[in-house]
C-alpha positions in Angstrom: 116.4 79.8 104.7 113.0 78.4 103.9 112.6 75.0 102.2 110.2 74.9 99.3 108.2 72.1 97.8 106.7 72.0 94.3 103.0 71.9 93.8 100.8 71.8 90.7 98.9 75.0 89.9 95.6 73.2 90.8 96.9 72.7 94.3 97.4 76.4 94.9 95.3 77.2 98.0 95.7 81.0 98.2 93.1 83.4 96.7 94.7 85.0 93.7 92.7 88.2 94.2 94.3 88.5 97.7 97.7 87.4 96.6 98.0 89.9 93.8 95.7 92.8 94.6 96.1 93.0 98.4 99.4 91.2 99.3 101.2 92.2 96.0 104.0 90.3 94.2 107.5 90.9 93.0 108.0 90.4 89.3 111.6 89.3 88.8 113.7 88.6 85.7 117.4 88.4 84.8 119.4 89.7 81.9 123.2 89.6 81.4 123.6 88.0 84.8 121.8 90.8 86.7 118.4 90.5 88.3 115.8 93.2 88.6 112.5 93.2 90.3 109.4 95.4 90.9 106.3 95.3 93.0 103.0 94.7 91.2 99.4 94.5 92.2 97.9 94.0 88.8 97.8 90.6 87.0 96.2 87.2 87.3 96.1 83.5 86.8 94.0 81.4 84.4 94.1 79.0 81.5 95.2 79.9 77.9 95.9 77.6 75.0 95.4 74.6 77.2 98.1 75.7 79.7 98.0 77.2 83.2 99.1 80.7 82.9 99.9 83.9 84.8 99.5 87.3 83.2 101.3 90.5 84.2 101.3 94.0 82.8 104.3 96.3 82.7 104.6 100.0 81.7 107.2 100.9 79.2 109.2 103.1 81.6 109.7 100.3 84.2 113.3 99.1 84.2 112.0 95.5 85.0 110.3 95.5 81.6 113.8 95.4 79.9 114.6 92.3 81.9 111.3 90.6 81.2 111.6 91.4 77.5 115.0 89.9 77.3 114.5 86.8 79.5 112.6 83.7 78.5 111.3 83.3 82.1 110.4 85.4 85.1 109.1 84.8 88.6 106.3 86.1 90.7 107.3 86.0 94.4 104.6 86.4 97.1 105.9 87.4 100.5 104.1 87.7 103.8 103.1 91.0 105.4 106.3 91.4 107.4 108.0 92.2 104.1 105.6 95.1 103.3 108.4 97.7 103.8 110.6 95.9 101.2 107.6 95.6 98.8 107.0 99.3 99.2 110.6 100.1 98.6 111.0 97.9 95.5 107.9 99.4 94.0 109.0 103.0 94.5 112.7 102.8 93.5 114.3 102.0 90.1 117.1 99.4 89.6 118.5 101.9 87.1 119.5 104.2 89.9 120.7 101.8 92.6 121.0 98.1 93.6 117.6 98.2 95.2 117.5 94.5 95.9 120.6 94.8 98.1 119.0 97.6 100.1 116.1 95.3 101.1 118.2 92.5 102.4 116.1 90.0 100.5 117.9 86.9 99.3 117.9 86.3 95.5 117.7 82.6 94.6 117.2 80.7 91.4 115.0 78.0 90.1 117.2 76.8 87.2 117.7 80.1 85.3 114.8 82.0 86.9 115.5 84.4 89.8 113.1 84.6 92.8 113.2 85.6 96.4 114.0 82.9 99.1 111.9 84.8 101.6 108.7 84.2 99.5 105.9 82.1 100.8 104.9 81.3 97.2 106.9 81.5 94.0 105.3 81.1 90.5 107.9 80.4 87.8 106.7 81.5 84.4 107.8 81.0 80.8 106.7 83.8 78.4 104.1 82.8 75.7 102.7 86.2 74.5 103.3 89.9 74.8 101.4 92.8 73.4 101.2 96.5 74.2 97.8 97.8 75.0 96.3 99.8 72.1 94.2 102.9 72.7 91.6 101.9 70.1 91.0 98.6 72.0 89.7 100.1 75.3 86.1 99.2 75.8 85.8 100.2 79.5 84.7 103.8 79.6 87.2 106.0 81.4 89.9 103.4 81.7 92.2 105.1 79.3 91.8 108.6 80.8 92.0 107.3 84.4 94.9 104.9 84.1 96.9 106.3 81.1 96.8 110.1 81.1 100.4 110.0 79.9 99.7 107.4 77.2 102.2 105.0 78.8 100.2 101.9 78.0 101.1 98.6 79.7 102.4 95.6 77.8 100.4 92.5 78.6 102.5 89.3 79.1 100.9 85.9 79.2 103.2 83.2 80.5 102.9 79.5 81.2 103.2 78.5 84.8 106.1 76.0 84.7 106.4 75.5 88.5 104.9 76.7 91.8 107.1 76.6 94.9 105.6 76.9 98.3 107.3 77.1 101.7 107.1 73.9 103.6 
């Protein structure tokens, strides 16, 4: 099992565009003692209200959204490329239908009350600050709504304070 050390957000060395958009992340939350996760390649890091934050977006039909909505915290786990098959699987199957985490043989761990994956090279622990569903009248980018939301299943945007970053030692 990997050992982790805690770093400040300002010490994060990885490129967030690569981490999220190319390598992908697992968004993981827990409710009623059960964890659920999903693969995501949209989101980001920044500063909001004087705090270091992560933002994620979840569609309403995603089972993980129920967990993020109920939980106070969630994690973003970043795994190296040897876990690409697990990331593909976790992004294509629903936890409503099966225990998809068990099928990947990934190890669920916890940082206090927040679940994450022990195989991750980087874990970002987040505390929710804000959530709002995208509104069709707010689209400014021409074509974004018709391209990304033909079924009108608009994402909910979550902004969360980064409370801890764990990196493999």
